[in-house]
C-alpha positions, 0 to 999 in steps of 0.5 A: 433820649438815645442817651437816656434809651442806653443807659436803660439799656445797658441796665436792663444788660447788666440786671439779666447776665447778673440774673444768668451769673446766679443761676449759673452760680446756684446750678453749681452749687447745688450740683457741688452739694451732691456731689460731697453729699455721694462722696459722704455715700461712699466713704460712710459705705466704706467705713461699715464695709469694714466695720462689718467684716468684724464680728462680735461672734455672738450670733443675736447681734452679728445677725442684726447688724447685717440684718441693719447694714442690707436695709441702709444699702438697700432701701434708706435713702440717703439723706437719713444714711447717715443717722442709722450707720451712726446709731448702727456703730455706736451700738455696736462699739457698745457692744464690742465692749461688752463682749470683751467683759465675761461679766457681761457678754451672756447679757448681750444676746439678749440684749441683740434680741431686743434689738433687733426687736426695735430695730425691724419696727424702726426700719419698716418705715424704709420697708426692710423687714426681718 
């Protein structure tokens, strides 16, 4: 009976040790994911700072971009920030091209006013208002 009990104890100890290692491994992975998200947030924020510094020269557009960036920094949860930043940067690139084209520049102010009205509605879920 001693041999059999020893085997059972050894198996139980191995299982317990494996469970502890699995928990430690899971905790380490969770911490790694948290650190990666923070690095991604900081990198995205730094990219937006340089983009925000370059104004388009169309007050309606520049005002809208500043408002969205402020909302992003102050209210939008980290998990939602990449999608919102991507959308803003896509709009901004489109508007940069329009700003360079004299035939489209006049329409740009109206497009940015429309974007601001829609943006105010969509950003309200983050309790952003402008």
